[in-house]
C-alpha positions as CSV (number, residue, x, y, z in Angstrom):
1,M,56.9,71.0,196.8
2,T,56.8,72.1,193.2
3,L,56.9,75.5,191.7
4,K,53.4,75.0,190.5
5,T,51.9,75.1,194.0
6,L,53.7,78.3,195.1
7,S,52.8,82.0,194.4
8,K,55.3,84.7,193.7
9,S,52.7,87.3,194.5
10,A,51.7,89.5,197.4
11,L,48.1,88.4,197.9
12,V,46.9,91.6,199.4
13,A,43.4,90.7,198.0
14,L,43.2,88.0,200.6
15,G,43.4,90.6,203.4
16,L,47.2,90.6,203.9
17,S,47.3,94.4,203.6
18,A,50.7,96.1,204.3
19,A,48.8,98.6,206.3
20,C,47.6,96.1,208.8
21,L,51.0,94.6,209.5
22,A,52.5,95.9,212.7
23,P,55.6,98.0,211.8
24,I,58.0,96.0,214.0
25,S,61.5,96.1,212.7
26,A,64.2,93.6,213.4
27,Q,66.1,94.7,216.5
28,A,68.7,97.2,215.3
29,E,71.7,96.3,217.5
30,K,75.1,94.6,217.3
31,K,74.6,90.8,217.2
32,T,76.1,87.6,215.9
33,D,73.1,85.4,214.9
34,F,71.0,86.1,211.9
35,K,68.2,84.5,209.9
36,V,67.0,85.1,206.4
37,C,64.2,83.4,204.5
38,W,63.3,82.5,200.9
39,S,60.7,80.7,198.9
40,I,60.8,78.5,195.9
41,Y,61.4,80.4,192.6
42,V,64.0,79.8,189.9
43,G,66.1,82.9,190.9
44,W,65.9,82.1,194.6
45,M,66.9,78.4,194.5
46,P,70.6,79.3,195.1
47,W,69.7,80.3,198.7
48,G,68.7,76.7,199.5
49,Y,71.9,75.4,197.9
50,I,74.0,78.0,199.8
51,Q,72.6,76.7,203.1
52,E,72.8,73.0,202.3
53,S,76.2,73.0,200.7
54,G,77.9,74.8,203.6
55,I,78.8,77.9,201.6
56,M,76.9,80.1,204.0
57,D,78.6,78.6,207.1
58,L,82.0,79.1,205.5
59,H,81.5,82.8,205.0
60,A,79.6,83.4,208.2
61,K,82.4,81.8,210.2
62,K,84.9,84.2,208.4
63,Y,83.0,87.1,209.9
64,G,82.4,85.6,213.3
65,I,78.7,85.3,212.9
66,T,76.1,82.7,212.1
67,V,73.5,83.0,209.3
68,E,70.6,80.6,209.0
69,I,68.8,80.4,205.6
70,V,65.2,79.2,206.0
71,Q,62.9,78.0,203.3
72,I,59.3,79.1,203.8
73,N,56.8,77.4,201.5
74,D,54.4,80.3,201.4
75,Y,55.9,83.3,199.6
76,V,53.6,85.9,201.1
77,E,54.0,84.5,204.6
78,S,57.8,84.8,204.3
79,I,57.5,88.5,203.6
80,N,55.0,88.9,206.4
81,Q,57.4,87.2,208.9
82,Y,60.3,89.4,207.7
83,T,58.1,92.5,208.1
84,A,57.2,91.4,211.7
85,G,60.9,91.1,212.6
86,E,61.1,87.3,212.6
87,Y,63.9,87.4,209.9
88,D,66.7,89.8,209.1
89,G,66.2,89.4,205.4
90,C,63.9,87.8,202.8
91,S,63.8,87.2,199.1
92,M,61.1,89.1,197.3
93,T,60.3,91.2,194.3
94,N,60.8,94.9,194.1
95,M,57.0,95.4,193.9
96,D,56.3,93.3,197.0
97,A,59.1,95.0,198.9
98,L,57.4,98.3,198.4
99,S,53.9,97.2,199.0
100,I,54.4,95.1,202.2
101,P,57.5,95.9,204.4
102,S,58.2,99.4,203.1
103,A,54.6,100.5,203.0
104,G,54.2,98.9,206.4
105,G,56.9,101.1,207.9
106,I,59.9,98.7,207.7
107,D,63.0,100.4,206.4
108,T,64.3,97.9,203.9
109,T,67.5,97.7,201.7
110,A,68.0,95.8,198.5
111,L,71.2,94.0,199.4
112,I,71.5,91.6,196.4
113,I,69.8,92.2,193.1
114,G,69.8,88.6,191.9
115,D,67.9,88.7,188.6
116,F,64.9,90.0,186.7
117,S,62.2,88.2,184.8
118,N,63.1,88.2,181.1
119,G,60.2,86.2,179.7
120,N,59.3,84.2,182.8
121,D,56.0,86.1,183.1
122,G,53.5,86.4,180.2
123,I,50.0,86.8,178.7
124,V,48.4,84.0,176.8
125,L,45.3,84.3,174.7
126,K,43.2,81.3,173.4
127,G,42.3,81.6,169.8
128,K,43.7,85.1,169.4
129,D,47.2,86.1,168.5
130,A,47.4,89.9,169.2
131,L,47.5,91.6,172.5
132,A,44.8,94.1,171.5
133,D,42.4,91.2,171.2
134,I,42.3,91.0,175.0
135,K,39.8,93.9,175.0
136,G,36.5,92.9,176.4
137,Q,37.8,89.5,177.7
138,S,37.9,88.1,181.2
139,V,41.5,87.7,182.2
140,N,42.5,85.1,184.8
141,L,45.5,86.0,187.0
142,V,46.6,86.3,190.6
143,E,45.2,89.6,191.5
144,L,47.6,92.3,192.8
145,S,50.6,90.2,191.9
146,V,53.4,90.8,189.5
147,S,51.1,89.2,186.8
148,H,48.6,92.0,187.5
149,Y,51.4,94.5,187.1
150,L,52.6,92.9,183.9
151,L,49.0,93.2,182.5
152,A,48.8,96.9,183.4
153,R,52.2,97.5,181.6
154,A,51.1,95.5,178.6
155,L,47.8,97.4,178.3
156,D,49.7,100.6,178.1
157,T,51.4,99.5,174.9
158,V,48.1,99.1,173.1
159,D,46.2,102.1,174.6
160,L,43.9,99.9,176.7
161,K,43.0,100.2,180.4
162,E,41.9,97.6,183.0
163,A,38.4,99.0,182.6
164,D,38.4,97.6,179.1
165,L,38.5,94.0,180.5
166,T,37.5,92.0,183.5
167,V,40.2,90.7,185.9
168,V,39.3,87.3,187.4
169,N,41.4,86.5,190.5
170,T,42.7,82.9,190.1
171,S,45.3,81.2,192.3
172,D,48.4,79.9,190.5
173,A,47.6,76.4,191.7
174,D,44.3,76.6,189.7
175,M,45.6,78.4,186.6
176,V,46.2,75.5,184.3
177,A,43.0,73.7,185.2
178,A,41.1,77.0,184.6
179,Y,42.6,77.5,181.2
180,T,41.5,74.0,180.1
181,T,37.8,75.1,180.5
182,P,36.0,76.8,177.5
183,D,35.1,79.9,179.5
184,V,38.7,80.9,180.1
185,T,40.3,82.6,177.1
186,S,43.0,84.8,178.6
187,V,45.5,84.3,181.4
188,V,48.5,86.0,182.8
189,T,51.0,83.9,184.8
190,W,54.6,82.9,185.2
191,N,56.8,79.9,184.5
192,P,56.6,76.9,184.6
193,L,52.8,77.5,184.3
194,L,53.3,79.9,181.4
195,S,55.1,77.3,179.3
196,E,52.5,74.6,180.1
197,I,49.6,76.8,179.2
198,E,51.3,78.1,176.0
199,A,51.7,74.5,174.8
200,F,47.9,74.0,174.6
201,P,46.4,74.0,171.1
202,D,45.5,77.4,169.7
203,S,47.3,79.2,172.5
204,H,49.3,82.3,171.8
205,K,51.7,84.2,174.0
206,V,51.0,87.9,173.1
207,F,53.2,89.6,175.7
208,D,55.9,88.7,178.2
209,S,58.3,90.3,180.6
210,S,61.1,90.5,178.1
211,E,59.1,93.4,176.6
212,I,59.5,95.3,180.0
213,P,63.0,94.1,180.9
214,G,64.3,94.9,184.3
215,E,60.9,95.7,185.8
216,I,60.1,92.4,187.7
217,I,63.2,92.1,189.9
218,D,64.1,89.4,192.4
219,I,66.0,90.6,195.3
220,M,67.4,89.6,198.8
221,M,66.0,92.4,200.9
222,V,67.3,93.0,204.4
223,N,66.4,95.2,207.4
224,T,68.2,98.5,206.9
225,E,69.0,99.2,210.6
226,T,70.2,95.6,211.1
227,L,72.5,95.9,208.2
228,A,73.8,99.3,209.3
229,D,74.6,97.9,212.8
230,N,76.0,94.7,211.5
231,P,78.0,95.1,208.2
232,E,79.4,91.6,208.7
233,F,76.0,90.2,208.0
234,G,75.8,91.9,204.6
235,K,79.3,90.9,203.7
236,A,78.8,87.2,204.6
237,L,75.5,87.0,202.6
238,V,76.9,88.7,199.6
239,A,80.1,86.7,199.6
240,A,78.1,83.4,199.9
241,W,75.7,84.5,197.1
242,Y,78.4,85.2,194.6
243,D,80.2,82.0,195.4
244,A,77.0,80.2,194.3
245,M,76.8,82.5,191.2
246,T,80.3,81.6,190.2
247,L,79.4,77.9,190.4
248,M,76.2,78.3,188.4
249,A,77.8,80.4,185.7
250,K,80.5,77.7,185.1
251,E,78.1,74.8,184.9
252,T,77.1,73.7,181.4
253,G,75.8,70.4,179.9
254,D,74.9,67.5,182.0
255,E,77.7,68.1,184.6
256,A,76.0,70.7,186.7
257,P,75.9,69.6,190.4
258,A,74.9,72.9,191.8
259,R,72.1,73.5,189.2
260,S,71.0,69.9,189.5
261,A,70.6,70.3,193.3
262,M,68.6,73.4,192.8
263,A,66.4,71.7,190.2
264,E,65.7,68.8,192.4
265,A,64.8,71.1,195.3
266,S,62.3,73.0,193.2
267,G,60.6,69.8,191.9
268,T,62.0,69.6,188.4
269,D,65.0,68.2,186.6
270,L,68.1,69.9,185.2
271,A,66.6,70.5,181.8
272,G,63.5,72.0,183.4
273,Y,65.5,74.3,185.6
274,N,67.7,75.4,182.8
275,A,64.6,76.2,180.7
276,Q,63.4,78.5,183.5
277,L,66.9,80.1,183.8
278,A,66.8,80.8,180.1
279,T,64.0,83.3,180.6
280,T,65.5,84.7,183.8
281,Q,68.3,87.4,183.5
282,M,70.6,86.2,186.3
283,F,73.3,88.6,187.5
284,Y,76.1,86.0,187.9
285,D,78.6,88.8,187.8
286,P,78.3,91.4,190.6
287,A,79.4,94.1,188.3
288,D,76.3,93.6,186.2
289,A,74.1,93.9,189.3
290,V,75.9,97.1,190.4
291,A,75.4,98.6,187.0
292,F,71.7,97.7,187.1
293,A,71.3,99.3,190.5
294,K,72.9,102.5,189.3
295,D,71.0,102.7,186.0
296,E,68.4,105.5,186.1
297,K,65.9,103.1,184.5
298,L,65.5,101.5,187.9
299,I,64.0,104.8,189.1
300,D,61.6,104.8,186.2
301,T,60.6,101.2,187.0
302,M,59.9,102.1,190.6
303,K,57.7,105.0,189.4
304,F,55.6,102.5,187.4
305,V,55.5,100.2,190.4
306,A,54.5,102.9,192.9
307,Q,51.8,104.2,190.5
308,F,50.4,100.7,190.1
309,L,50.3,100.1,193.8
310,F,48.6,103.4,194.5
311,D,46.0,102.9,191.7
312,H,45.1,99.6,193.3
313,G,45.0,100.9,196.9
314,I,47.8,98.8,198.2
315,L,50.4,101.4,199.1
316,G,49.2,101.6,202.7
317,D,46.3,103.3,204.5
318,G,46.4,107.0,204.2
319,A,48.6,107.1,201.0
320,D,47.4,110.1,199.1
321,S,49.7,109.7,196.2
322,P,52.2,107.3,194.6
323,D,54.9,109.2,196.4
324,A,53.7,108.2,199.9
325,V,56.6,105.9,200.5
326,G,60.1,107.3,199.8
327,M,62.8,105.4,198.0
328,A,66.6,106.0,197.8
329,F,68.9,105.1,194.9
330,P,72.6,105.3,194.3
331,G,74.1,108.7,193.9
332,G,71.8,110.3,196.4
333,K,68.8,110.2,194.1
334,T,65.4,109.7,195.7
335,L,61.8,109.1,194.7
336,G,58.7,109.9,196.7
337,D,58.5,111.3,200.2
338,T,62.1,112.1,201.3
339,D,60.9,112.2,205.0
340,N,59.6,108.7,204.7
341,I,62.4,106.7,203.0
342,K,61.6,103.1,203.5
343,L,63.1,101.3,200.5
344,R,66.8,101.6,199.5
345,F,68.6,100.3,196.5
346,D,72.2,100.3,197.8
347,P,74.9,98.5,195.8
348,T,77.6,99.0,198.4
349,Y,78.0,95.3,199.3
350,M,77.7,94.1,195.8
351,Q,80.5,96.6,194.9
352,M,82.6,94.9,197.6
353,A,82.2,91.7,195.7
354,V,83.3,93.4,192.5
355,D,86.4,94.9,194.3
356,G,87.3,91.5,195.9
357,A,86.9,93.1,199.3
358,L,84.8,90.3,200.9
């Protein structure tokens, strides 16, 4: 399965509304067996390696538990299954965590902030080289995805609104083929599709996620009650993750067994995978992830995200403002309805990795 065939978006437009997902949390109780799921994306490939290499088993055994890491080919389905209580954790973006499990009533914690897109998502125009030229065009993208969010943030920088253009919902699998047709002159997508499209003649990338750094975040989210009742689960996952991060950070040149395994699993080669990593701000050092979680800019980012979701009607049925779903941040800071906290950015376990306490 290649990255080209998989979506990093929450396709609420296809009827998978957070509001119609049953708010069934994973059972909050002391237990020994856990499951987390992930889907193919550059920043989540370490999860497959952690499972296949035995790193997960090593740390789980230390804490007297078992943790199964399961790849699910359909990204949205992985989040749906987590939301339904089939998994104790799932890799997803900050936006999709808020719009699906949290808006669906599942109290969810950002256990590991793994990376943010730093150029992996972008806008390409055909025959035009300025973002303002997008006005009046039809823009092909995966509707209600992080691409849609990126477009909204980009338009803010040139005093345009979505009403100034037409969004055309296009699956990621069809994006390149659509761009080769004369009628398609503007697309928003992510790598490796972005690089492929940008390589076509007279194509110009006019905006990318490096211009809104830290806003499209890739995270291992876990059920808050499960984590509270089973701290060993959090410790084992975090310890295993940073073992993989240590290996990746050390690997350079052609001698990169961990990265090579991840590349192969994602359907590319080492060079291709490294190219994707180059536009992904990985937090190899847990101290950097902790600092990111504590930065007040994260609160501002989630304000943008909540507003986008509310404006597009995907913050849950009955949401009367962007504050409908409450969020908690380090230092006791909150955003939104404090009586409905359903998304938590808690660096406690990442801090344990910093302190050597795992």
